[in-house]
C-alpha positions, 0 to 999 in steps of 0.5 A: 689412718694411721693416727698422727700427734696433731703438731705432724698434722697439715690440716686442722679442720676438714669442710665438706660440701654436703650435695654432690660430695657427701651425698649423692643429690645431683641427679634429683636436683636438677630433676627437681628444677627441671619439673618445677619448671614444667609444673609452671609452664615455664622452659626447662633448663637442660642438664649441664645448666641445672647442674651447673648451679648446684652449692648455691643458694636456692635462690641464687641457684633458680635465679641462675638456672632460669633466668628467662623468667621474671623475678616475681615468679621465683617465689613459686618456682622456689615452693615448686622444686622444695615440693619435689625435692622433699618428696624425693629427699628420704631416697637420695643415697650416701656416696659409697665409703664416705661414712667410713671415711668421715668416721675415722677423720672423726676418730683419728681426731680432725676436726669436720665442718659442713659449708652448703648451699642447703638451708638449715632444715634441709641440712639438719634433716639430712644429718638426722636421716642419714645419722651423720650429725655427730660426725661434725663438729660445726656445720654452715648453710646459705640461709644462715651465711651467705652463699658460695664463692662468699668465703663467709661461711669458711672464714666462720667456721674458723672463727668458732673453730678457732683455726687459721685458714691456712690450716683448713682444707675444702673438700667440694664438687663445684667450682663454688666450692672451689672459688669460696675455698680461695676467696678465704684462703683455704686449700680446696679439693675437687671431687668429679663424680658430683655436679661439675664436669673436669673440665669444668673444675679446672677453671678453678685452683684445687690441689687436686682432682680426684675421681671418687670416694677411694680416691679422696680417701688415699690422698688424704692418707697421704697428705694429711701429715706433714711429710 
């Protein structure tokens, strides 16, 4: 990626979703939701329903994934989900090529952020485990802001980083990410290798759909600089 003067750049701040965009965690999250339901004797959501809620905050996710249980049971369900997820958290890995892409963007002088449905504790643990904390300039999580698709996380990043929303780009794998971006007036890229399938992603506005990190890297190389 050739370094371009800031005046030629189309975007200054690139914001990333975490699960399903940077980290290959979709199958694990789906399994943990289903296992939590089995522990408590509740009907399990199928893979499609369980994956559809990824990207939301944990409470919103479980309410949508298991809408047939009484609200009084959600705290126990959340605890069981966290139990299973923490047991497998160390087994998760980054998508191939994503570390190199992030490092390249950082080295080229782009500001990088994260807007995720994870908790602050969960994101910090993952950043430390995968040694990516140094790459991102600022991050926001669902438990310290608004859950997607509310634009809060992006608007807060805009304020803190002093970057107008028209100079920001959001990259995510769900309609929750894309809708958040649209609600904030931020351009978005949809990646199809995460939680939501291409047909679902087409329901929300985005600049392009990319099928893997290599395609994403190529698109960024060609489009981050004004022609």
